[in-house]
C-alpha positions as CSV (number, residue, x, y, z in Angstrom):
1,X,-15.8,-10.1,30.1
2,X,-14.2,-7.8,32.7
3,X,-14.6,-8.7,36.4
4,X,-16.4,-6.3,38.7
5,X,-13.0,-5.6,40.4
6,X,-11.5,-4.6,37.1
7,X,-14.4,-2.4,36.2
8,X,-14.1,-0.5,39.4
9,X,-10.4,0.5,38.8
10,X,-10.8,3.6,36.6
11,X,-14.2,4.5,37.7
12,X,-12.0,6.0,40.4
13,X,-8.8,7.0,38.6
14,X,-9.9,7.2,34.9
15,X,-9.1,5.6,31.6
16,X,-11.1,5.2,28.5
17,X,-10.4,1.5,28.2
18,X,-12.7,0.8,31.2
19,X,-15.9,2.2,29.8
20,X,-17.9,5.4,29.7
21,X,-18.6,5.4,33.4
22,X,-15.0,5.2,34.3
23,X,-14.1,7.9,31.9
24,X,-16.8,10.2,33.2
25,X,-15.6,9.8,36.7
26,X,-12.0,10.5,35.8
27,X,-13.0,13.7,33.9
28,X,-15.1,14.8,36.8
29,X,-12.5,14.4,39.4
30,X,-9.3,15.2,37.4
31,X,-10.0,18.7,36.0
32,X,-6.8,20.5,36.1
33,X,-6.9,23.7,38.2
34,X,-5.5,27.0,36.9
35,X,-1.8,27.1,37.4
36,X,-0.8,28.5,40.7
37,X,2.0,31.0,41.3
38,X,5.3,29.2,41.9
39,X,6.7,29.8,45.3
40,X,10.1,31.5,45.3
41,X,12.9,30.7,47.7
42,X,13.1,33.0,50.7
43,X,15.7,35.6,49.9
44,X,18.8,35.7,52.1
45,X,18.6,39.3,53.2
46,X,18.4,41.3,56.4
47,X,15.7,43.7,55.0
48,X,12.2,42.7,53.9
49,X,12.0,42.2,50.1
50,X,8.9,43.8,48.6
51,X,6.5,41.3,47.0
52,X,4.0,41.9,44.2
53,X,1.8,45.0,44.6
54,X,-0.9,44.2,47.2
55,X,0.7,40.9,48.1
56,X,2.6,39.6,51.1
57,X,6.2,40.4,51.6
58,X,8.6,37.6,51.0
59,X,11.3,37.9,53.6
60,X,13.1,36.3,56.5
61,X,10.4,37.8,58.7
62,X,8.2,34.8,57.9
63,X,10.8,32.4,59.1
64,X,11.3,34.4,62.3
65,X,7.5,34.4,62.8
66,X,7.5,30.6,62.4
67,X,10.0,30.2,65.2
68,X,7.6,31.8,67.6
69,X,4.7,29.6,66.4
70,X,6.8,26.4,66.4
71,X,9.3,27.0,69.3
72,X,9.2,23.3,70.4
73,X,9.7,21.6,67.0
74,X,8.1,20.7,63.7
75,X,5.5,17.8,64.0
76,X,5.7,16.5,60.5
77,X,4.5,14.7,58.5
78,X,7.8,12.9,57.9
79,X,8.2,10.5,55.0
80,X,11.2,8.2,55.6
81,X,13.5,7.8,52.6
82,X,15.4,4.5,52.8
83,X,18.2,3.6,50.3
84,X,18.8,-0.1,49.6
85,X,21.1,-1.9,47.2
86,X,18.4,-2.5,44.6
87,X,15.7,0.1,45.4
88,X,14.7,3.3,47.1
89,X,11.6,3.6,49.3
90,X,9.5,6.4,50.6
91,X,7.7,5.2,53.7
92,X,4.5,6.6,55.1
93,X,4.5,6.5,59.0
94,X,0.8,7.0,59.3
95,X,-0.3,4.2,57.0
96,X,2.7,1.9,57.7
97,X,3.0,1.4,54.0
98,X,5.4,2.7,51.4
99,X,4.3,5.8,49.4
100,X,6.4,4.5,46.5
101,X,9.3,2.1,45.9
102,X,11.6,2.7,42.9
103,X,13.8,0.3,41.1
104,X,15.9,0.2,37.9
105,X,15.8,-3.1,35.9
106,X,18.3,-4.0,33.3
107,X,19.2,-7.4,31.7
108,X,22.3,-7.5,33.8
109,X,20.5,-6.8,37.1
110,X,18.1,-9.7,36.5
111,X,20.7,-12.3,36.1
112,X,20.8,-14.7,39.0
113,X,24.2,-15.0,40.6
114,X,25.3,-18.3,42.1
115,X,24.1,-18.9,45.7
116,X,21.4,-16.2,45.6
117,X,18.2,-17.9,46.9
118,X,14.9,-16.6,48.1
119,X,14.7,-19.4,50.6
120,X,17.5,-17.7,52.6
121,X,15.5,-14.5,53.0
122,X,13.1,-13.7,55.9
123,X,10.6,-11.0,56.4
124,X,11.8,-8.5,59.0
125,X,10.9,-5.1,60.6
126,X,12.8,-2.1,59.4
127,X,14.9,-0.7,62.2
128,X,15.4,2.5,60.1
129,X,11.9,3.5,61.1
130,X,11.1,4.7,64.6
131,X,9.5,1.9,66.7
132,X,6.1,3.6,67.1
133,X,5.8,4.0,63.3
134,X,7.0,0.6,62.1
135,X,4.9,-2.1,60.4
136,X,5.5,-5.2,62.5
137,X,5.5,-8.8,61.7
138,X,2.7,-9.5,64.1
139,X,0.5,-7.0,62.3
140,X,0.2,-9.5,59.4
141,X,-0.3,-12.6,61.6
142,X,-3.7,-14.1,60.8
143,X,-4.7,-10.9,59.1
144,X,-5.9,-12.7,56.0
145,X,-3.6,-10.7,53.8
146,X,-0.2,-11.6,52.2
147,X,2.9,-9.6,52.8
148,X,3.0,-8.3,49.3
149,X,6.3,-7.1,47.8
150,X,6.5,-3.7,46.0
151,X,9.9,-4.6,44.6
152,X,9.7,-8.4,44.2
153,X,12.5,-10.6,45.3
154,X,12.6,-12.0,41.8
155,X,13.9,-8.6,40.5
156,X,16.9,-8.8,42.8
157,X,19.0,-11.9,42.0
158,X,22.4,-10.4,41.7
159,X,23.2,-10.4,45.5
160,X,21.8,-12.2,48.5
161,X,22.0,-9.1,50.8
162,X,20.1,-7.1,48.2
163,X,17.4,-9.8,47.9
164,X,17.2,-10.0,51.7
165,X,16.4,-6.2,51.7
166,X,13.3,-6.8,49.6
167,X,11.8,-8.5,52.7
168,X,11.9,-5.5,55.0
169,X,8.4,-4.4,55.8
170,X,9.0,-1.0,54.4
171,X,8.9,-2.7,51.0
172,X,5.7,-4.6,51.9
173,X,1.9,-3.8,51.7
174,X,-1.1,-6.0,52.7
175,X,-2.3,-7.7,49.5
176,X,-5.1,-10.2,48.8
177,X,-3.3,-13.5,48.3
178,X,-5.3,-15.9,46.1
179,X,-6.0,-14.3,42.7
180,X,-3.9,-11.3,43.3
181,X,-0.5,-11.3,45.0
182,X,0.1,-15.0,44.1
183,X,-1.5,-14.6,40.6
184,X,-2.2,-11.5,38.6
185,X,0.1,-9.2,40.6
186,X,2.9,-11.8,40.0
187,X,2.1,-11.7,36.3
188,X,2.4,-7.9,36.3
189,X,5.8,-8.2,38.0
190,X,6.8,-10.7,35.4
191,X,5.7,-8.3,32.6
192,X,8.0,-5.6,34.1
193,X,10.9,-8.0,34.0
194,X,10.1,-9.1,30.4
195,X,10.4,-5.5,29.2
196,X,14.2,-5.8,29.7
197,X,14.2,-8.1,26.6
198,X,13.3,-5.0,24.5
199,X,14.5,-2.1,26.6
200,X,18.0,-1.8,28.2
201,X,16.6,0.4,31.0
202,X,13.3,-0.1,32.8
203,X,12.4,2.1,35.7
204,X,9.5,1.0,37.9
205,X,7.6,2.8,40.6
206,X,5.2,0.8,42.7
207,X,2.9,1.7,45.5
208,X,-0.5,1.6,47.2
209,X,-3.5,3.7,46.5
210,X,-6.6,4.5,48.7
211,X,-9.3,5.4,46.2
212,X,-12.8,6.6,46.7
213,X,-15.8,4.3,46.2
214,X,-19.3,5.4,45.4
215,X,-21.9,4.0,47.8
216,X,-25.7,3.6,47.6
217,X,-26.3,7.2,48.7
218,X,-24.5,8.4,45.6
219,X,-21.6,9.9,47.6
220,X,-18.0,8.9,47.3
221,X,-16.1,7.6,50.4
222,X,-12.5,6.5,51.0
223,X,-12.8,3.3,53.0
224,X,-10.2,0.7,53.7
225,X,-9.4,-1.9,56.3
226,X,-6.7,-1.5,58.9
227,X,-4.9,-4.6,60.3
228,X,-2.7,-5.2,63.4
229,X,-3.1,-5.1,67.1
230,X,-3.6,-2.2,67.7
231,X,-4.8,-1.7,64.1
232,X,-2.1,0.5,62.4
233,X,-1.3,-1.0,59.0
234,X,-3.6,0.3,56.2
235,X,-4.9,-2.1,53.6
236,X,-4.7,-0.4,50.2
237,X,-7.7,-0.5,47.9
238,X,-5.5,-0.5,44.8
239,X,-1.9,-0.7,43.7
240,X,-0.1,1.2,40.9
241,X,2.9,0.6,38.8
242,X,4.4,3.4,36.8
243,X,6.9,2.2,34.2
244,X,9.4,4.2,32.2
245,X,11.5,2.5,29.6
246,X,14.5,3.7,27.5
247,X,15.9,2.6,24.2
248,X,18.3,4.5,22.0
249,X,17.4,7.7,23.9
250,X,13.7,7.2,23.4
251,X,11.6,7.2,26.6
252,X,8.2,5.5,26.9
253,X,5.8,5.5,29.9
254,X,2.9,3.3,31.0
255,X,0.8,3.6,34.1
256,X,-1.4,0.8,35.6
257,X,-3.8,0.6,38.5
258,X,-5.0,-2.7,39.8
259,X,-7.6,-3.3,42.5
260,X,-6.4,-5.2,45.6
261,X,-8.8,-8.0,44.8
262,X,-8.8,-11.3,42.9
263,X,-8.4,-10.8,39.2
264,X,-8.9,-13.4,36.5
265,X,-5.9,-14.2,34.4
266,X,-8.2,-13.7,31.4
267,X,-8.5,-10.0,31.9
268,X,-6.1,-8.1,29.5
269,X,-3.4,-6.0,31.3
270,X,-4.3,-3.0,29.1
271,X,-7.7,-2.9,30.8
272,X,-5.8,-1.5,33.9
273,X,-4.0,1.2,32.0
274,X,-4.6,4.8,33.2
275,X,-3.2,8.2,32.3
276,X,0.0,9.0,34.3
277,X,-1.6,12.0,35.9
278,X,-4.4,9.8,37.2
279,X,-1.9,8.0,39.4
280,X,-0.2,11.2,40.3
281,X,-3.6,12.7,41.5
282,X,-4.6,9.5,43.3
283,X,-1.2,9.1,45.1
284,X,-0.3,12.8,45.5
285,X,3.0,12.2,43.7
286,X,4.8,13.7,40.7
287,X,6.7,11.4,38.5
288,X,9.6,12.3,36.2
289,X,9.5,16.0,37.1
290,X,12.9,16.5,35.5
291,X,11.7,15.3,32.1
292,X,9.6,16.9,29.4
293,X,6.5,14.6,29.8
294,X,5.1,15.8,26.5
295,X,8.0,14.1,24.9
296,X,7.3,10.7,26.4
297,X,6.0,7.9,24.2
298,X,3.2,5.5,25.0
299,X,4.7,2.3,26.3
300,X,1.9,0.2,25.0
301,X,2.5,1.5,21.5
302,X,6.1,0.6,21.7
303,X,5.6,-2.9,22.9
304,X,2.6,-5.2,23.6
305,X,1.3,-4.7,27.1
306,X,0.1,-8.1,28.3
307,X,0.6,-10.2,31.3
308,X,3.2,-12.9,31.0
309,X,2.5,-16.1,32.9
310,X,5.6,-17.7,34.3
311,X,6.4,-21.3,33.6
312,X,6.1,-22.0,37.4
313,X,2.7,-20.4,37.5
314,X,1.5,-22.4,34.4
315,X,2.8,-25.6,36.0
316,X,0.8,-24.8,39.2
317,X,-2.4,-24.2,37.2
318,X,-2.0,-27.5,35.4
319,X,-1.4,-29.3,38.6
320,X,-4.5,-27.7,40.1
321,X,-6.6,-28.8,37.1
322,X,-5.3,-32.4,37.5
323,X,-6.2,-32.4,41.2
324,X,-9.7,-31.0,40.6
325,X,-10.4,-33.4,37.6
């Protein structure tokens, strides 16, 4: 039986696997608008270039007008792109969370090199981000949330410096600890790594979502906690993983949305599957825009999508059973 947390997932973002209510909500809020006209680059010319009949002129005049409107600078928003040894992150200054973090997993990249040890790594603030927009270590202190990795340290065993970089707070979001970050989310991460046994290339995008929730008045609200002093770091309601695999030139995709809440190990991973465009709409992102998405195969038809419990986790569970017996 699905937990209440799991049942809420695609009530908000969609997916037939989670029942009629979830599907209805997805269809209601994800109707595709009519295609809009594609903006064209501003022509490099000294004379105005006529636009479509009755439409605005597309010319350098608009840029000149903008200079009079914004003579003192462009306020943003700015999304910081930070390049690391093992991942790329887009950081959101307002929420003090990443928008997305991207990694490329291969059998070779997951091999542990001698001397690489998680115990040598420490969480740290990212000096690439202006001070007033950084997530800070003290923001998480006694917050009740784990510092949850988007790219897990276990994915980066080939180099100590690269592993250390996974501990920058630009790669971190507040996550519920027991039952999620230390359990189901860890299983999800293990599933991503296990895909390299079948596929030589595994591309993973991970990030937070802030999804609407229907309250007693029947209306939908986006509501999430903010931690820190002053409170600056948003606590996501959900997290997504978008996975693209490649084998013999054949690409497959799978998208998953998990609530930031305790999830029982008994709930099948496929219950958290959603259409790719559900994540795109929820996150305001576009994945794989250089590919023909109609040619992508369904990951869960190419392999079995199920959580993989690590030996360490299973040993922990057995130990807990012995203690409680």
